[in-house]
C-alpha positions in Angstrom: 28.3 197.4 -106.6 31.0 197.2 -109.2 29.8 198.3 -112.7 32.1 195.8 -114.5 31.6 192.8 -112.2 29.8 189.8 -113.8 28.0 188.9 -110.6 27.0 192.5 -109.9 25.5 192.5 -113.4 23.5 189.3 -112.5 22.4 190.9 -109.2 21.1 194.0 -111.1 19.3 191.8 -113.7 21.5 193.0 -116.6 22.6 189.3 -117.2 20.1 186.5 -116.7 20.8 183.6 -114.3 18.7 180.6 -113.3 18.0 181.6 -109.7 17.5 179.3 -106.8 17.1 181.8 -104.0 17.1 185.6 -103.5 16.6 188.0 -100.7 17.8 191.5 -99.9 21.4 190.3 -99.1 22.0 187.0 -100.9 21.5 185.5 -104.3 21.9 181.8 -105.3 21.9 180.5 -108.9 22.9 177.5 -110.9 26.5 177.4 -112.2 26.6 177.7 -116.0 29.5 175.3 -116.2 28.6 172.6 -113.6 31.5 170.5 -112.2 29.1 168.1 -110.4 25.5 166.9 -111.0 24.4 169.6 -108.5 26.5 172.8 -108.7 25.2 176.2 -107.7 26.7 179.5 -106.4 25.7 181.6 -103.5 26.8 185.2 -103.4 26.3 188.2 -101.2 24.7 191.1 -103.1 27.3 193.4 -101.5 30.4 193.5 -103.7 33.4 192.0 -101.9 36.3 191.0 -104.2 37.1 187.7 -102.5 37.7 186.1 -99.1 41.0 188.0 -98.5 39.1 191.3 -99.1 36.6 190.6 -96.3 36.4 193.0 -93.4 35.0 192.4 -89.9 31.7 193.9 -91.1 31.3 191.1 -93.7 31.4 188.2 -91.2 27.7 188.1 -90.5 26.8 188.4 -94.2 29.1 185.6 -95.2 27.7 183.5 -92.4 24.3 184.0 -94.0 25.7 182.9 -97.4 26.9 179.7 -95.7 23.6 179.0 -93.9 21.6 179.6 -97.1 23.9 177.5 -99.1 23.6 174.5 -96.7 19.8 174.9 -96.7 19.7 174.9 -100.5 21.9 171.9 -100.6 19.4 170.0 -98.5 16.4 171.3 -100.5 18.2 170.1 -103.7 18.8 166.6 -102.4 22.5 166.8 -101.5 22.2 167.6 -97.8 24.0 164.4 -96.7 27.1 165.2 -98.7 28.3 168.3 -100.5 31.4 170.3 -101.0 31.7 174.0 -100.3 34.4 175.9 -102.2 35.6 179.5 -102.0 38.5 180.4 -104.3 40.7 183.4 -103.5 42.9 184.9 -106.3 44.0 183.7 -109.8 46.3 181.1 -108.4 43.4 179.4 -106.7 41.2 179.5 -109.8 39.1 182.6 -108.9 37.8 183.9 -112.2 35.1 186.3 -111.0 36.3 188.7 -108.4 33.1 188.9 -106.3 33.2 186.5 -103.4 31.1 183.5 -104.2 30.6 180.1 -102.7 30.3 177.0 -104.9 28.1 174.2 -103.6 28.8 170.9 -105.4 27.3 167.5 -104.8 25.4 164.6 -106.3 28.5 162.4 -106.7 31.4 161.2 -104.6 34.0 164.0 -104.1 37.7 163.0 -104.2 40.5 164.3 -102.0 42.7 166.2 -102.6 40.5 168.4 -104.7 43.2 170.4 -106.5 
């Protein structure tokens, strides 16, 4: 864990979050600034700065993040159409440097997204 990381502080319980799911490896919670009617984040509890910082040992964990996110999308009524977003770096809009997956749905998504 990173002592200064916002998401690590949420994982530790230092900062409250409206949780959707939690196990020993993964945490999901509602986004505090939703960009769609349904918008939540799914994060690994292990601190990884972003997608480019992943190592081979992280592949299984990030697979769990994806699977749990898809299940939560279905449980929250958007299983038939949702967007998954991972940002990497400032240029891509990453503001918290702890890998996290956005799940957005509940409205039609446009393309291109950026």
